[in-house]
C-alpha positions as CSV (number, residue, x, y, z in Angstrom):
1,M,-80.3,-80.7,-92.7
2,R,-80.7,-77.2,-91.4
3,V,-77.0,-75.8,-91.6
4,A,-75.7,-72.7,-90.0
5,I,-72.6,-71.0,-91.7
6,I,-70.6,-68.4,-89.8
7,G,-68.9,-66.0,-92.5
8,A,-69.7,-65.0,-96.0
9,G,-66.5,-64.7,-97.4
10,V,-65.0,-67.1,-100.2
11,A,-65.1,-70.4,-97.9
12,G,-68.8,-69.4,-96.5
13,L,-70.2,-68.8,-99.9
14,S,-68.8,-71.7,-101.8
15,T,-69.9,-73.8,-98.9
16,A,-73.4,-72.4,-99.0
17,K,-73.5,-72.8,-102.8
18,V,-72.7,-76.6,-102.5
19,L,-74.8,-77.3,-99.5
20,T,-77.9,-75.7,-101.1
21,Q,-77.3,-77.7,-104.4
22,A,-77.1,-80.8,-102.4
23,G,-80.6,-79.9,-100.8
24,H,-79.7,-78.5,-97.5
25,D,-81.6,-75.4,-95.8
26,V,-78.6,-73.0,-95.2
27,V,-78.5,-69.8,-93.1
28,V,-75.3,-67.5,-93.4
29,F,-74.4,-65.2,-90.7
30,E,-72.3,-62.4,-91.5
31,Q,-71.3,-59.5,-89.4
32,A,-70.4,-57.2,-92.2
33,P,-72.7,-55.1,-94.2
34,D,-71.6,-56.9,-97.4
35,V,-70.4,-60.6,-98.6
36,G,-66.7,-60.8,-99.2
37,G,-65.2,-61.6,-95.9
38,V,-61.6,-60.1,-96.1
39,W,-62.4,-58.3,-99.3
40,S,-65.4,-56.4,-97.5
41,R,-65.6,-52.5,-97.8
42,T,-65.3,-52.6,-94.0
43,R,-61.9,-54.2,-94.1
44,R,-60.2,-53.0,-97.4
45,Y,-56.9,-50.9,-97.0
46,P,-55.6,-48.9,-99.9
47,G,-53.4,-50.9,-102.3
48,L,-55.1,-54.1,-101.6
49,T,-55.0,-56.6,-104.4
50,T,-55.0,-60.5,-104.7
51,Q,-51.8,-62.3,-104.3
52,S,-52.5,-64.9,-107.1
53,P,-53.6,-63.7,-110.6
54,K,-57.4,-63.6,-111.5
55,A,-57.5,-67.0,-113.0
56,Q,-55.8,-68.7,-110.0
57,Y,-57.9,-66.7,-107.6
58,S,-61.3,-67.6,-109.3
59,L,-64.0,-70.3,-108.3
60,S,-64.1,-73.4,-110.6
61,D,-67.7,-72.5,-112.2
62,F,-67.6,-68.8,-112.0
63,P,-64.5,-67.1,-113.6
64,M,-63.8,-63.5,-113.0
65,P,-64.7,-61.1,-115.6
66,R,-62.5,-60.7,-118.5
67,D,-61.8,-56.9,-118.1
68,Y,-60.5,-57.5,-114.7
69,P,-56.8,-56.9,-114.4
70,Q,-54.3,-59.7,-113.9
71,W,-54.3,-58.9,-110.2
72,P,-57.8,-57.4,-109.2
73,S,-58.2,-54.9,-106.6
74,G,-60.1,-55.6,-103.3
75,E,-63.1,-53.7,-104.5
76,Q,-63.1,-55.8,-107.7
77,V,-62.9,-59.1,-105.7
78,Q,-65.8,-58.0,-103.4
79,A,-67.9,-57.3,-106.5
80,Y,-67.0,-60.6,-108.0
81,L,-67.9,-62.6,-104.8
82,A,-71.2,-60.6,-104.5
83,A,-72.1,-61.6,-108.3
84,Y,-71.3,-65.2,-107.2
85,A,-73.8,-65.0,-104.6
86,E,-76.4,-63.6,-106.9
87,E,-75.6,-66.1,-109.8
88,F,-76.5,-69.1,-107.4
89,G,-79.2,-67.5,-105.5
90,L,-77.4,-67.4,-102.0
91,M,-78.4,-63.8,-101.0
92,P,-81.8,-64.7,-99.6
93,A,-79.9,-67.2,-97.1
94,V,-77.4,-64.6,-96.2
95,R,-78.0,-62.5,-93.2
96,L,-75.7,-59.2,-93.2
97,N,-75.0,-57.3,-90.4
98,T,-75.5,-60.1,-88.1
99,R,-73.0,-61.1,-85.5
100,V,-72.9,-64.5,-84.0
101,T,-72.2,-64.2,-80.2
102,A,-72.6,-68.1,-79.2
103,A,-72.8,-71.3,-80.7
104,E,-73.3,-74.4,-78.5
105,P,-73.8,-78.0,-79.1
106,G,-76.8,-79.8,-77.5
107,N,-80.2,-81.9,-78.4
108,G,-78.4,-83.5,-81.3
109,G,-77.6,-80.2,-83.3
110,W,-76.4,-76.5,-82.5
111,T,-77.7,-73.4,-80.8
112,V,-76.8,-70.2,-82.6
113,T,-77.3,-66.9,-80.8
114,T,-76.9,-63.6,-82.6
115,D,-77.3,-60.1,-81.2
116,D,-81.2,-60.5,-82.1
117,A,-82.4,-64.1,-81.8
118,T,-81.7,-67.6,-81.0
119,E,-82.1,-70.6,-83.5
120,T,-81.4,-74.2,-83.6
121,F,-79.6,-76.2,-86.4
122,D,-78.5,-79.5,-87.3
123,R,-74.9,-78.7,-88.0
124,L,-72.5,-75.7,-87.7
125,I,-69.8,-74.7,-90.2
126,V,-67.2,-72.0,-89.2
127,A,-66.1,-70.0,-92.2
128,N,-65.1,-66.8,-90.3
129,G,-61.7,-67.1,-91.8
130,V,-58.1,-67.1,-90.6
131,F,-57.7,-63.3,-91.3
132,C,-60.6,-62.5,-89.1
133,E,-59.3,-60.3,-86.1
134,P,-56.2,-58.0,-86.6
135,A,-53.4,-58.6,-84.1
136,I,-52.2,-55.3,-82.8
137,P,-49.2,-55.1,-80.6
138,S,-49.6,-53.5,-77.3
139,Y,-47.0,-50.6,-77.0
140,P,-46.1,-48.8,-73.9
141,G,-47.0,-45.0,-73.7
142,L,-50.1,-45.5,-75.9
143,A,-52.0,-43.2,-73.7
144,E,-49.5,-40.3,-73.8
145,F,-49.0,-41.0,-77.7
146,T,-52.8,-40.6,-78.2
147,A,-53.2,-37.5,-76.0
148,A,-50.8,-35.8,-78.1
149,G,-52.9,-36.6,-81.2
150,G,-51.1,-39.8,-82.4
151,R,-53.2,-42.7,-83.8
152,L,-52.8,-46.4,-83.7
153,R,-54.6,-48.5,-86.4
154,A,-54.7,-51.9,-87.8
155,G,-54.1,-52.0,-91.3
156,T,-57.8,-53.2,-92.1
157,E,-59.1,-50.0,-90.1
158,V,-57.5,-47.6,-92.9
159,H,-59.9,-47.6,-95.7
160,D,-58.2,-44.7,-97.6
161,V,-55.2,-42.6,-97.7
162,E,-56.7,-39.4,-96.4
163,P,-55.9,-40.0,-92.7
164,A,-52.2,-40.1,-93.8
165,R,-52.4,-37.1,-96.0
166,G,-49.5,-34.7,-94.9
167,K,-48.8,-36.7,-91.8
168,H,-45.7,-38.8,-90.5
169,V,-46.7,-42.6,-90.9
170,L,-45.0,-45.6,-89.5
171,I,-46.2,-48.9,-91.1
172,V,-45.4,-51.9,-88.9
173,G,-44.8,-55.2,-90.7
174,Y,-43.3,-56.4,-93.9
175,G,-45.6,-58.7,-95.3
176,K,-47.7,-58.3,-98.4
177,S,-50.3,-56.2,-96.6
178,A,-47.7,-54.0,-95.0
179,C,-46.1,-53.4,-98.2
180,D,-49.3,-52.9,-100.2
181,I,-50.5,-50.1,-98.0
182,T,-47.1,-48.5,-97.7
183,V,-47.3,-47.5,-101.4
184,P,-50.3,-45.2,-101.7
185,I,-49.7,-44.0,-98.4
186,S,-46.3,-42.8,-99.3
187,Q,-47.8,-40.7,-102.2
188,V,-49.6,-38.5,-99.7
189,A,-47.7,-38.7,-96.4
190,A,-45.1,-36.3,-95.3
191,S,-42.8,-39.2,-94.5
192,T,-43.3,-43.1,-94.6
193,D,-41.4,-45.4,-92.6
194,V,-41.7,-49.1,-92.6
195,I,-40.7,-51.0,-89.4
196,A,-39.7,-54.6,-90.2
197,R,-38.9,-57.1,-87.6
198,H,-37.7,-59.4,-90.3
199,L,-36.8,-59.1,-93.8
200,L,-38.8,-61.5,-96.0
201,W,-38.2,-62.8,-99.5
202,K,-40.4,-61.1,-102.2
203,V,-41.4,-63.0,-105.4
204,P,-41.6,-60.5,-108.3
205,R,-44.9,-60.5,-110.2
206,K,-42.9,-60.8,-113.3
207,I,-39.6,-62.5,-113.1
208,G,-36.9,-60.6,-114.8
209,G,-39.8,-58.2,-115.8
210,V,-41.0,-60.7,-118.4
211,L,-41.9,-64.2,-116.9
212,N,-45.2,-64.1,-114.8
213,F,-44.7,-65.7,-111.4
214,K,-47.4,-68.3,-111.9
215,L,-45.5,-70.1,-114.6
216,L,-43.0,-71.1,-111.9
217,L,-44.7,-71.3,-108.5
218,L,-48.4,-71.6,-109.1
219,T,-47.7,-74.9,-111.0
220,R,-47.7,-78.5,-109.5
221,M,-43.9,-78.4,-110.3
222,G,-43.7,-75.1,-108.3
223,E,-45.3,-76.8,-105.4
224,A,-43.3,-79.9,-105.5
225,L,-39.8,-77.9,-105.2
226,F,-41.0,-77.7,-101.6
227,R,-40.8,-80.9,-99.4
228,Y,-44.0,-82.3,-98.4
229,L,-44.8,-84.9,-95.6
230,R,-45.5,-87.7,-98.1
231,L,-43.3,-87.6,-101.3
232,R,-44.8,-88.9,-104.3
233,G,-43.9,-89.5,-108.0
234,V,-41.5,-86.6,-109.3
235,E,-41.1,-85.4,-105.9
236,K,-38.9,-88.4,-104.8
237,F,-36.6,-87.4,-107.4
238,L,-36.7,-83.7,-106.6
239,H,-35.9,-84.1,-103.0
240,G,-33.5,-87.1,-103.8
241,P,-31.2,-87.5,-106.7
242,G,-32.4,-84.1,-108.1
243,N,-32.0,-82.1,-104.8
244,G,-29.2,-80.1,-106.3
245,M,-31.3,-79.1,-109.3
246,R,-34.3,-78.4,-107.2
247,T,-32.6,-76.0,-104.9
248,R,-30.9,-74.2,-107.8
249,M,-34.3,-73.8,-109.4
250,I,-36.0,-72.2,-106.4
251,N,-33.1,-70.2,-105.2
252,S,-32.4,-68.6,-108.7
253,I,-35.6,-66.8,-108.1
254,G,-34.2,-65.3,-105.0
255,T,-31.0,-64.3,-107.3
256,V,-33.4,-62.6,-109.7
257,S,-35.2,-60.9,-107.0
258,V,-32.0,-59.2,-105.4
259,R,-31.0,-58.1,-108.9
260,Q,-34.3,-56.9,-110.1
261,F,-35.3,-54.8,-106.9
262,R,-31.7,-53.9,-106.2
263,L,-32.1,-55.2,-102.7
264,D,-28.3,-55.2,-102.0
265,K,-27.9,-51.6,-102.9
266,H,-30.9,-50.7,-100.4
267,G,-29.5,-53.2,-97.6
268,L,-32.8,-55.3,-97.9
269,V,-31.5,-58.7,-98.8
270,P,-33.2,-61.2,-96.5
271,P,-31.4,-63.7,-94.6
272,G,-30.8,-67.1,-95.9
273,Q,-32.3,-68.3,-99.3
274,M,-35.5,-67.8,-101.4
275,E,-36.4,-71.7,-100.4
276,D,-36.9,-70.2,-96.8
277,I,-39.9,-68.3,-98.1
278,V,-42.0,-70.8,-96.7
279,K,-40.9,-70.2,-93.3
280,G,-42.5,-66.8,-93.3
281,A,-45.1,-64.8,-95.0
282,I,-44.9,-65.8,-98.8
283,G,-45.2,-62.3,-100.3
284,L,-45.9,-61.1,-103.9
285,A,-43.6,-57.8,-104.3
286,T,-45.9,-54.9,-104.3
287,E,-45.6,-52.8,-107.5
288,G,-44.0,-49.4,-106.5
289,F,-42.7,-50.7,-103.1
290,F,-39.1,-51.0,-104.0
291,E,-39.1,-48.0,-106.4
292,G,-40.5,-45.9,-103.5
293,V,-37.6,-47.0,-101.5
294,A,-35.2,-46.1,-104.4
295,D,-36.3,-42.5,-104.6
296,G,-36.6,-41.9,-100.8
297,A,-40.4,-41.9,-100.4
298,I,-40.2,-45.0,-98.3
299,T,-37.6,-45.7,-95.7
300,V,-37.4,-49.3,-94.5
301,H,-35.9,-49.8,-90.7
302,H,-35.2,-53.7,-90.9
303,D,-34.6,-55.8,-88.0
304,R,-36.2,-53.2,-85.8
305,T,-39.4,-53.0,-83.5
306,I,-41.2,-50.2,-81.8
307,A,-40.2,-50.3,-78.2
308,R,-42.6,-47.5,-77.1
309,L,-45.0,-44.9,-78.2
310,H,-44.6,-41.4,-76.5
311,A,-44.9,-37.5,-77.0
312,N,-42.0,-35.2,-77.4
313,D,-42.9,-31.3,-77.3
314,G,-46.5,-32.1,-77.5
315,S,-46.1,-34.2,-80.8
316,P,-46.4,-38.0,-81.2
317,Y,-43.5,-40.3,-81.6
318,A,-42.3,-43.8,-81.8
319,E,-39.2,-45.1,-80.1
320,L,-37.4,-48.0,-81.8
321,D,-35.6,-50.7,-80.0
322,D,-32.2,-49.4,-81.0
323,G,-33.1,-45.7,-79.6
324,T,-34.2,-44.2,-82.8
325,S,-37.2,-41.8,-82.2
326,L,-39.6,-41.1,-85.2
327,P,-42.2,-38.6,-85.6
328,A,-45.4,-40.7,-86.0
329,D,-48.9,-39.1,-86.2
330,L,-50.2,-42.5,-87.4
331,V,-49.0,-45.9,-86.7
332,I,-50.5,-48.6,-89.0
333,C,-50.1,-52.0,-87.7
334,A,-50.0,-54.9,-90.5
335,T,-48.8,-57.4,-88.0
336,G,-51.0,-60.4,-88.7
337,F,-54.1,-61.7,-87.5
338,T,-55.6,-64.0,-84.8
339,Q,-57.6,-67.2,-85.6
340,G,-60.1,-67.4,-82.8
341,V,-63.7,-68.8,-82.4
342,P,-64.8,-66.9,-79.4
343,F,-68.3,-67.9,-80.0
344,L,-67.8,-71.4,-79.0
345,P,-68.1,-72.4,-75.5
346,G,-64.8,-73.4,-73.5
347,D,-65.4,-77.2,-73.5
348,V,-65.7,-77.2,-77.2
349,Q,-62.4,-75.2,-77.6
350,E,-60.7,-77.4,-75.2
351,R,-61.5,-80.4,-77.6
352,L,-60.8,-78.3,-80.7
353,F,-57.1,-77.1,-80.0
354,D,-54.1,-79.1,-79.1
355,E,-51.8,-78.1,-76.0
356,R,-50.1,-75.3,-78.1
357,G,-53.4,-73.7,-79.5
358,N,-53.1,-75.4,-82.9
359,F,-56.5,-76.2,-84.6
360,M,-56.8,-80.0,-84.5
361,L,-58.8,-80.5,-87.9
362,Y,-58.7,-83.5,-89.9
363,R,-58.3,-82.5,-93.6
364,Q,-58.3,-78.8,-92.2
365,I,-62.0,-79.3,-92.0
366,R,-63.2,-81.6,-89.3
367,P,-62.7,-81.5,-85.6
368,I,-61.7,-85.0,-84.3
369,D,-63.7,-84.7,-81.0
370,V,-66.5,-82.2,-81.8
371,P,-69.3,-84.0,-83.6
372,G,-71.4,-82.0,-86.2
373,L,-69.1,-79.1,-86.6
374,Y,-67.0,-78.4,-89.8
375,F,-64.4,-75.6,-90.6
376,N,-63.9,-74.2,-94.1
377,G,-61.3,-71.5,-95.0
378,Y,-58.9,-72.6,-92.5
379,N,-56.4,-73.9,-95.2
380,S,-55.0,-70.6,-96.5
381,S,-53.4,-71.2,-99.8
382,F,-52.2,-69.9,-103.0
383,F,-55.6,-71.1,-104.3
384,S,-57.8,-70.4,-101.5
385,P,-61.2,-70.1,-103.3
386,L,-60.4,-73.7,-104.9
387,N,-59.3,-75.2,-101.6
388,A,-62.4,-73.9,-100.0
389,E,-64.7,-75.2,-102.8
390,M,-63.2,-78.7,-102.5
391,A,-63.6,-78.7,-98.9
392,A,-67.3,-77.7,-99.2
393,L,-67.7,-80.9,-101.3
394,W,-66.1,-82.9,-98.6
395,I,-68.4,-81.5,-96.0
396,A,-71.4,-81.9,-98.3
397,A,-70.2,-85.8,-98.7
398,D,-69.7,-86.2,-94.9
399,L,-72.9,-84.8,-94.2
400,A,-74.2,-87.7,-96.1
401,N,-72.0,-90.1,-94.5
402,A,-70.2,-90.5,-97.6
403,V,-66.6,-90.0,-96.4
404,P,-64.7,-93.0,-95.5
405,L,-63.3,-91.7,-92.1
406,P,-60.4,-93.4,-90.3
407,D,-61.1,-94.1,-86.5
408,P,-60.5,-91.1,-84.3
409,A,-57.3,-92.3,-83.0
410,S,-55.9,-92.7,-86.6
411,M,-57.2,-89.2,-87.5
412,R,-55.8,-87.8,-84.3
413,R,-52.3,-89.4,-85.4
414,M,-52.5,-87.8,-88.9
415,V,-53.4,-84.4,-87.7
416,T,-50.7,-84.7,-85.1
417,D,-48.0,-85.7,-87.8
418,Q,-49.3,-83.0,-90.2
419,L,-48.8,-80.2,-87.6
420,A,-45.4,-81.5,-86.6
421,F,-44.4,-81.6,-90.3
422,M,-45.6,-77.9,-90.9
423,D,-43.7,-77.0,-87.7
424,I,-40.4,-77.8,-89.5
425,A,-41.5,-76.8,-92.9
426,T,-42.5,-73.2,-91.8
427,A,-40.4,-72.9,-88.5
428,T,-43.9,-73.2,-86.6
429,H,-45.2,-70.0,-88.6
430,H,-48.5,-71.9,-89.8
431,C,-50.9,-69.9,-88.1
432,R,-52.2,-72.1,-85.5
433,G,-52.3,-74.9,-88.0
434,T,-54.3,-73.2,-90.6
435,K,-51.7,-72.3,-93.3
436,I,-50.9,-74.9,-96.0
437,I,-48.9,-72.7,-98.1
438,P,-47.3,-74.0,-100.3
439,F,-48.9,-77.2,-100.3
440,S,-52.3,-76.3,-101.7
441,M,-52.8,-79.0,-104.4
442,H,-51.7,-81.7,-102.1
443,N,-54.6,-80.5,-99.9
444,V,-57.0,-80.7,-102.8
445,D,-55.8,-84.1,-103.9
446,E,-56.1,-85.5,-100.3
447,V,-59.7,-84.0,-100.0
448,L,-60.8,-85.2,-103.4
449,G,-58.9,-88.7,-102.8
450,D,-61.3,-89.2,-99.7
451,L,-64.2,-88.7,-102.0
452,D,-62.8,-90.7,-105.0
453,L,-63.1,-87.8,-107.2
454,N,-60.5,-85.8,-109.2
455,I,-59.9,-84.2,-112.4
456,S,-58.2,-86.7,-115.0
457,A,-54.7,-87.6,-114.8
458,P,-53.8,-85.9,-118.3
459,V,-55.0,-82.7,-116.8
460,R,-53.3,-83.0,-113.6
461,A,-50.1,-83.9,-115.6
462,S,-50.6,-80.5,-117.5
463,H,-50.6,-78.4,-114.3
464,W,-47.1,-79.6,-113.7
465,L,-45.9,-77.0,-116.3
466,N,-48.8,-75.0,-116.8
467,P,-50.4,-72.8,-113.9
468,I,-53.2,-74.6,-111.9
469,N,-56.5,-73.7,-113.7
470,P,-59.4,-74.0,-111.1
471,A,-61.7,-74.2,-114.0
472,A,-60.5,-77.8,-114.5
473,Y,-62.3,-78.7,-111.6
474,R,-65.9,-77.4,-112.6
475,R,-67.4,-80.6,-113.2
476,I,-66.4,-82.2,-109.6
477,T,-69.4,-80.6,-107.9
478,P,-71.9,-81.9,-110.3
479,A,-70.4,-85.2,-110.3
480,L,-70.5,-85.4,-106.4
481,L,-74.1,-84.0,-106.3
482,K,-75.3,-86.8,-108.6
483,R,-73.7,-89.3,-106.7
484,L,-75.4,-88.2,-103.6
485,S,-78.6,-88.0,-105.2
486,S,-78.4,-91.4,-106.6
487,T,-77.9,-93.2,-103.1
488,S,-80.4,-93.4,-100.3
489,P,-80.2,-90.4,-98.0
490,A,-78.5,-91.3,-94.6
491,P,-80.9,-91.1,-91.8
492,R,-80.6,-87.9,-89.6
493,T,-79.6,-89.0,-86.2
494,A,-78.6,-87.3,-83.0
495,L,-74.9,-86.4,-82.7
496,P,-72.7,-88.8,-80.9
497,P,-71.1,-87.9,-77.7
498,P,-67.7,-86.3,-77.9
499,A,-64.9,-88.7,-77.8
500,P,-62.7,-88.6,-74.6
501,H,-59.8,-86.2,-75.2
502,P,-56.4,-85.8,-73.9
503,A,-56.1,-83.5,-70.9
504,G,-53.9,-80.3,-71.0
505,R,-55.4,-78.7,-74.1
506,K,-55.7,-75.1,-74.1
507,P,-57.9,-72.8,-76.4
């Protein structure tokens, strides 16, 4: 088939690689001047690093270079993904600096329109990412603020520290990106204030300064400490008779975090317990952040928001909701992202979302009511490259009619149950259904279960105590491709009409 892929990040590139190897004619549309998605030079902010160590953030058959540090920088990850694209011959299929303005179903396929041309494809895969468009709050007084020389920017729009040099800077947010960008900014700014609506638990990179956090949380045991929709094996014990032990195990990390970062001294102990980390942005502690708080270079205003921007004696200021007024030459918003598909027509979006605007995706991949459309990368996890790679295999199998799908009503019920569960597990903070943290490996197992493929039980068992190793999955792709090549190719037929959908959905 001729397949269009929107986005050349981890998900888009891994999908292009798998589908090309499966014999499809692939075109990848990327609006940035380079591959990498969130790691593109057009989006990298100072201080950007991976959250997972390099081994866990690697694709299964393409390890990161040995000379990379444990937590590679944004520039290093982009170089790694560019090398991946070159290694597997993907670049001729990638169209850089090409923005998709519309993608519409019709005539058994999809018509994709860019700024320069219109083309037809048999299938469409959306891999534009769940961190695509930054969400910037709308503050009263912005015109007065900018007239006085103040600047309001998204974190992804700040690519180096020079705009902050000698300036009074406010960083809005307390997630990983906010803390990451705060540290280098604080080293050159006249003042650096962090405006945190809520305090969040931060996991030390090395717990107690010694134990790498991956040995605790990036294992199957670490994932099992959080209750999943369907319990299996040891999970039934951990969330049953062993619940007390489980609670102590996970909350002990919080105790260490408080002590290690001296959070009580700084008044930065988050409410609740470490187990509540899944209800917010699970963040790795940024090296140098709490040290900056300790030496006064960084000031955190917790449980506060910006009420308005304004000018005072011709200088830009920000007023907080408690009445505090802070000088603010530059306000950087690390306030999350919107997950949208503006290039899809309204009637498609109506079938794609539920009434609350959550993506209705079976296995985080396949819309129930929109034939010929797939998503990849809409499963944000601790192991995003591995999850995207396994989803690419699922797509390749489904293109060959080799995935045993439930009927539409059953798929809808499964998706609805999953969203309802994530509502509870994350207090509705699941980014329109696209966040699966901390259930990364449950997603991998479900996807591979559909394909009747998985790594061996002994290796999976070893991942209960050892960090998940994506390289253990490197033989899954060849196994699926061999299976698909040994079966008769499915006839290419026109797409079936969309199934009826409940009224009242909103994009």
